C-alpha positions as CSV (number, residue, x, y, z in Angstrom):
1,M,42.6,16.7,-188.2
2,R,42.0,19.4,-186.2
3,L,40.2,21.7,-188.8
4,R,38.1,18.3,-189.1
5,T,37.4,17.7,-185.9
6,V,36.2,21.7,-186.2
7,L,33.9,21.4,-189.1
8,A,32.2,18.1,-187.4
9,L,31.9,20.2,-184.1
10,L,30.1,23.3,-186.1
11,G,28.4,20.7,-188.4
12,A,26.8,19.2,-185.2
13,V,25.7,22.5,-183.5
14,V,24.1,23.4,-187.3
15,L,21.9,20.2,-186.5
16,V,21.3,21.3,-183.3
17,L,20.1,24.6,-183.6
18,A,17.8,23.6,-186.7
19,G,16.2,20.4,-185.3
20,P,13.4,22.3,-183.3
21,P,11.6,24.1,-186.2
22,L,11.8,20.5,-188.2
23,L,10.2,18.9,-185.6
24,T,7.5,21.1,-184.9
25,T,6.4,21.9,-188.5
26,G,2.6,20.5,-188.8
27,D,1.9,18.8,-185.1
28,G,0.8,21.3,-183.6
29,A,3.7,22.1,-181.3
30,D,3.9,25.8,-182.9
31,T,0.3,26.4,-181.5
32,G,0.8,24.8,-178.4
33,T,-2.0,22.1,-179.1
34,R,0.2,18.8,-179.8
35,I,-0.5,16.1,-177.1
36,P,1.3,13.0,-178.1
37,G,-1.1,10.1,-176.6
38,L,-4.2,12.0,-176.6
39,R,-7.0,9.6,-175.9
40,F,-10.8,10.5,-176.8
41,M,-13.3,8.2,-174.5
42,V,-16.9,7.8,-176.0
43,P,-19.1,6.9,-173.2
44,N,-21.8,5.0,-175.3
45,T,-21.8,2.9,-178.4
46,P,-20.4,3.1,-181.9
47,G,-22.7,5.7,-184.2
48,G,-24.3,7.6,-181.3
49,G,-23.7,11.4,-181.2
50,Y,-21.1,11.1,-178.7
51,D,-19.1,9.1,-180.7
52,I,-19.5,10.7,-184.2
53,T,-18.8,14.0,-182.4
54,A,-15.4,12.2,-181.2
55,R,-14.5,11.0,-184.3
56,T,-15.3,14.0,-186.2
57,A,-12.9,15.9,-183.7
58,A,-10.5,13.7,-183.6
59,K,-9.9,13.5,-188.0
60,D,-10.3,17.6,-188.1
61,A,-7.5,18.2,-185.5
62,E,-5.2,15.9,-186.9
63,D,-6.3,17.2,-190.8
64,A,-5.8,21.0,-189.5
65,G,-2.4,19.7,-188.4
66,L,-3.2,20.6,-184.5
67,T,-1.9,17.1,-182.8
68,H,-2.1,13.6,-184.1
69,N,-2.8,10.2,-183.8
70,I,-5.3,10.5,-181.4
71,E,-7.3,7.5,-180.1
72,V,-10.6,7.7,-180.0
73,F,-12.4,4.5,-177.7
74,N,-15.8,3.5,-176.8
75,L,-16.9,2.7,-173.2
76,P,-20.4,2.2,-173.2
77,G,-23.0,1.7,-170.1
78,A,-25.5,3.2,-167.6
79,G,-26.5,6.4,-170.4
80,G,-22.7,7.2,-169.8
81,T,-22.2,7.0,-166.6
82,V,-19.8,4.4,-166.8
83,G,-17.5,6.1,-169.1
84,L,-18.1,9.4,-166.5
85,T,-16.9,7.2,-163.5
86,R,-13.6,5.9,-165.6
87,L,-12.7,9.5,-166.5
88,V,-13.0,10.6,-163.1
89,S,-10.8,8.1,-161.5
90,E,-7.8,9.1,-164.0
91,H,-7.1,11.9,-161.6
92,G,-4.7,14.0,-162.8
93,N,-4.7,12.3,-166.6
94,G,-3.5,15.3,-169.2
95,K,-3.8,12.7,-172.0
96,L,-7.5,11.5,-171.7
97,A,-10.8,13.5,-172.6
98,M,-14.3,12.3,-172.7
99,S,-17.2,13.1,-175.5
100,M,-20.2,14.1,-173.4
101,G,-23.6,15.9,-173.7
102,L,-26.8,16.8,-172.3
103,G,-27.3,13.1,-171.8
104,V,-24.6,12.4,-169.5
105,V,-26.1,15.0,-167.2
106,G,-29.3,13.1,-167.0
107,A,-28.0,9.9,-166.4
108,A,-25.8,11.2,-163.8
109,R,-29.2,12.5,-161.7
110,S,-31.6,9.3,-162.8
111,N,-28.7,6.6,-162.2
112,R,-28.2,8.5,-159.1
113,S,-24.3,8.5,-160.0
114,P,-21.9,8.8,-157.2
115,K,-19.6,10.8,-159.8
116,T,-21.1,14.1,-161.6
117,L,-19.9,16.4,-163.7
118,A,-18.9,18.7,-161.0
119,D,-16.1,16.2,-160.8
120,T,-14.4,16.4,-164.2
121,T,-12.6,19.1,-165.8
122,P,-14.6,21.2,-168.3
123,I,-12.7,22.0,-171.4
124,A,-15.3,22.9,-174.0
125,R,-18.9,22.9,-175.4
126,L,-18.6,22.4,-178.8
127,T,-22.5,22.4,-180.9
128,E,-25.8,22.3,-180.3
129,E,-28.3,20.4,-182.3
130,Q,-31.8,19.8,-183.2
131,D,-33.6,16.4,-182.4
132,V,-35.5,14.7,-185.1
133,V,-38.5,12.6,-184.7
134,V,-38.3,9.6,-187.0
135,V,-39.9,6.9,-188.1
136,A,-39.1,3.3,-190.7
137,K,-40.1,4.4,-194.5
138,D,-42.8,1.7,-194.4
139,S,-44.4,3.2,-191.2
140,P,-47.9,3.8,-191.6
141,Y,-47.4,7.4,-190.1
142,R,-46.8,10.0,-192.9
143,T,-47.1,12.8,-191.1
144,I,-46.5,14.1,-187.1
145,G,-50.0,15.2,-187.0
146,E,-51.2,11.4,-187.5
147,L,-48.5,10.2,-185.4
148,V,-49.5,12.4,-182.8
149,E,-53.2,11.4,-183.2
150,A,-52.1,7.5,-182.7
151,W,-50.4,8.1,-179.9
152,R,-53.0,10.0,-178.0
153,R,-55.4,6.9,-178.1
154,D,-53.0,4.9,-176.7
155,P,-49.7,5.8,-175.7
156,G,-48.7,2.3,-174.0
157,K,-49.0,0.9,-177.7
158,L,-46.5,2.8,-179.6
159,P,-43.4,2.5,-177.5
160,V,-40.5,5.4,-178.6
161,G,-37.1,4.9,-178.8
162,G,-34.8,7.4,-177.9
163,G,-30.5,7.1,-177.7
164,S,-30.8,8.5,-173.9
165,S,-31.6,7.5,-170.4
166,P,-34.0,9.3,-168.7
167,G,-33.2,12.7,-168.1
168,G,-31.1,12.8,-171.3
169,P,-32.3,14.8,-174.3
170,D,-34.0,12.2,-176.5
171,H,-36.2,11.3,-173.1
172,L,-36.8,15.1,-172.5
173,A,-38.0,16.0,-175.9
174,T,-39.9,13.0,-176.3
175,M,-41.5,13.9,-172.7
176,L,-42.2,17.6,-173.5
177,M,-43.6,16.5,-176.8
178,A,-46.1,14.2,-175.0
179,Q,-47.7,17.0,-172.2
180,A,-47.6,19.8,-175.1
181,S,-50.2,17.0,-176.9
182,G,-51.9,15.9,-174.3
183,I,-50.7,13.1,-173.2
184,A,-49.0,12.4,-169.5
185,P,-45.6,11.9,-169.3
186,K,-46.2,8.9,-167.1
187,R,-48.2,7.2,-169.9
188,V,-45.5,7.1,-172.6
189,N,-43.7,3.9,-173.3
190,Y,-40.5,5.2,-173.4
191,I,-37.4,3.0,-174.6
192,P,-34.0,3.6,-173.8
193,F,-30.8,3.2,-176.0
194,D,-27.0,3.6,-175.5
195,G,-26.9,5.9,-177.7
196,G,-28.5,6.8,-181.7
197,G,-26.6,3.5,-183.4
198,E,-28.3,0.9,-180.9
199,L,-31.4,2.9,-181.7
200,L,-31.7,3.1,-185.2
201,A,-32.0,-0.9,-185.5
202,S,-35.2,-1.3,-183.7
203,I,-36.6,1.7,-185.6
204,L,-35.6,0.6,-188.9
205,G,-36.8,-2.9,-187.6
206,R,-40.0,-1.3,-186.6
207,K,-39.7,-2.7,-182.9
208,V,-40.3,0.7,-181.6
209,A,-43.2,3.2,-183.3
210,F,-40.8,6.1,-183.6
211,G,-37.3,7.4,-182.7
212,V,-36.6,10.9,-181.3
213,S,-32.7,11.4,-181.6
214,G,-30.2,14.0,-182.9
215,V,-30.0,15.4,-186.3
216,G,-26.8,14.7,-187.2
217,E,-26.9,10.7,-186.0
218,Y,-29.3,10.2,-188.9
219,L,-28.7,12.4,-191.6
220,D,-27.4,9.6,-193.4
221,Q,-30.3,7.6,-193.4
222,I,-33.2,10.4,-194.0
223,R,-31.4,11.2,-197.1
224,A,-31.2,7.8,-198.4
225,G,-34.5,7.3,-197.5
226,E,-34.6,4.5,-195.1
227,L,-35.9,6.7,-192.4
228,R,-38.9,9.2,-192.5
229,L,-38.1,12.5,-191.3
230,L,-41.5,14.0,-189.1
231,A,-40.6,16.8,-187.4
232,V,-37.5,18.3,-185.8
233,T,-37.7,20.0,-182.2
234,G,-36.0,23.3,-182.5
235,L,-37.1,26.9,-183.0
236,K,-36.9,26.6,-187.2
237,R,-36.5,24.0,-189.6
238,V,-33.3,22.1,-191.0
239,A,-31.7,23.4,-193.9
240,G,-31.9,21.1,-196.4
241,L,-34.4,18.8,-194.5
242,D,-38.0,18.7,-195.8
243,A,-39.8,18.5,-192.2
244,P,-41.7,21.0,-190.0
245,T,-40.7,22.1,-186.4
246,L,-43.0,21.1,-183.3
247,R,-44.4,24.2,-183.3
248,E,-45.5,24.2,-186.9
249,A,-47.0,21.4,-186.7
250,G,-49.4,22.6,-183.3
251,I,-47.1,20.9,-180.4
252,D,-45.7,23.9,-178.3
253,V,-42.4,22.7,-177.4
254,D,-38.9,23.6,-178.5
255,F,-35.8,21.8,-178.0
256,T,-32.2,21.5,-178.6
257,N,-28.9,19.3,-177.5
258,W,-25.7,20.3,-176.9
259,R,-22.1,18.5,-176.9
260,G,-18.6,19.1,-175.6
261,V,-15.7,17.6,-173.9
262,V,-14.9,17.0,-169.9
263,A,-11.2,16.0,-168.8
264,P,-10.5,13.9,-165.4
265,P,-10.2,15.9,-162.5
266,G,-6.7,17.6,-160.7
267,L,-5.2,18.6,-164.1
268,S,-2.5,21.1,-163.9
269,D,-3.1,24.2,-165.1
270,A,-0.7,23.8,-168.0
271,E,-2.4,20.4,-169.4
272,R,-5.6,21.9,-168.6
273,G,-4.6,25.5,-171.1
274,K,-3.2,22.7,-173.8
275,L,-6.9,20.8,-174.1
276,V,-8.3,24.1,-174.2
277,R,-6.1,25.2,-176.9
278,L,-6.5,22.3,-178.8
279,F,-10.2,22.4,-179.2
280,Q,-10.0,26.4,-179.5
281,K,-8.2,26.0,-182.0
282,L,-10.2,23.0,-184.0
283,H,-13.5,25.5,-183.3
284,D,-11.5,27.9,-185.5
285,S,-10.7,25.4,-188.1
286,R,-11.9,25.1,-191.9
287,Q,-12.5,21.3,-191.1
288,W,-14.5,21.8,-188.5
289,R,-16.9,24.6,-189.6
290,E,-17.0,22.2,-192.8
291,S,-17.8,19.1,-190.7
292,M,-20.5,21.5,-188.3
293,R,-22.1,22.3,-191.7
294,R,-22.1,18.7,-192.8
295,N,-23.5,17.2,-189.8
296,G,-26.3,20.0,-189.5
297,W,-24.7,20.7,-185.9
298,D,-25.1,24.6,-185.1
299,D,-21.8,26.4,-183.2
300,A,-22.1,26.5,-179.5
301,F,-18.5,27.2,-178.4
302,L,-17.9,27.9,-174.9
303,T,-14.6,26.6,-172.9
304,G,-13.3,26.4,-169.2
305,E,-14.6,28.2,-166.0
306,D,-17.8,29.3,-168.2
307,F,-18.5,25.8,-169.6
308,G,-18.5,24.8,-166.2
309,R,-21.0,27.1,-164.5
310,F,-23.2,25.8,-168.1
311,L,-22.9,22.3,-166.4
312,A,-24.3,23.3,-163.3
313,E,-27.1,24.9,-164.6
314,Q,-28.0,22.4,-166.8
315,D,-28.1,19.8,-164.2
316,R,-30.2,22.2,-161.8
317,R,-32.5,22.6,-165.4
318,V,-32.7,18.8,-165.6
319,A,-34.0,18.4,-162.3
320,S,-36.2,20.6,-162.8
321,V,-38.0,19.3,-165.7
322,L,-38.2,16.0,-164.2
323,K,-39.9,17.4,-161.0
324,E,-42.7,19.0,-163.6
325,L,-43.2,15.8,-165.6
326,G,-43.6,14.0,-162.5
327,L,-40.6,12.3,-163.4
């Protein structure tokens, strides 16, 4: 009887000692990236750039075994500042992050939001991408030159849609393109949408003459022939797409957007460090590299305090450009 008791106790000890490795295999605990209950907020509607970035990052992180069961949810409104306000109110919540980018910087300023990105915890800048100038497949404008010629004649009669509020990337790209084309920015009939997903229906339905949004948001529609790509806004052409840069078309502008991740204020060093580690490991993964290639995103990885300084510089840049454009 005593022998059986001793053997049972020894067996229990063996199970306890064997338990931790079994629990950590494949769930990110061995790399310090597992965050049970992690939620990823998207501050605009489904189908936009923030949404695509968040859902891609969540899937890739899970496929790479970094963590599990990330919940992605949308909280749209006011160019992202509704989501921003919610994020800041979640003080000390280390299980919440928000997908964001230049659009939130501009919306916070143009909407005079009481909460800004300076109130958040910077985690990581992930990607950079060009904007695209697109029209519906049955649009009369077949080249960027034809579009700009008509735009110059009567800017007010050619509404342009963008997936960001005034001060956001699509708005800034449009206004800089107008200025370089000899069109006063104040004459531009710019219609803001809460993300590229909302904008798409208006382009396809010819409710706007043309649209400006991120390349990753419309790759599928461009390749399917539903949208006609007229130009890209960066310094070089996008691989696999047959369209000139604005500079090649004689419009002296180059412009790129970026996207990243912030978290609520008041995180402990350990909570902040775990979120940064998660996105560092994601950045280094095969899954993420393939997603960047597929979506036409360029690597722009930056973390922590360096990302915080970048956010402050971007806020100053947006204010300066809006002032220069008289907006």
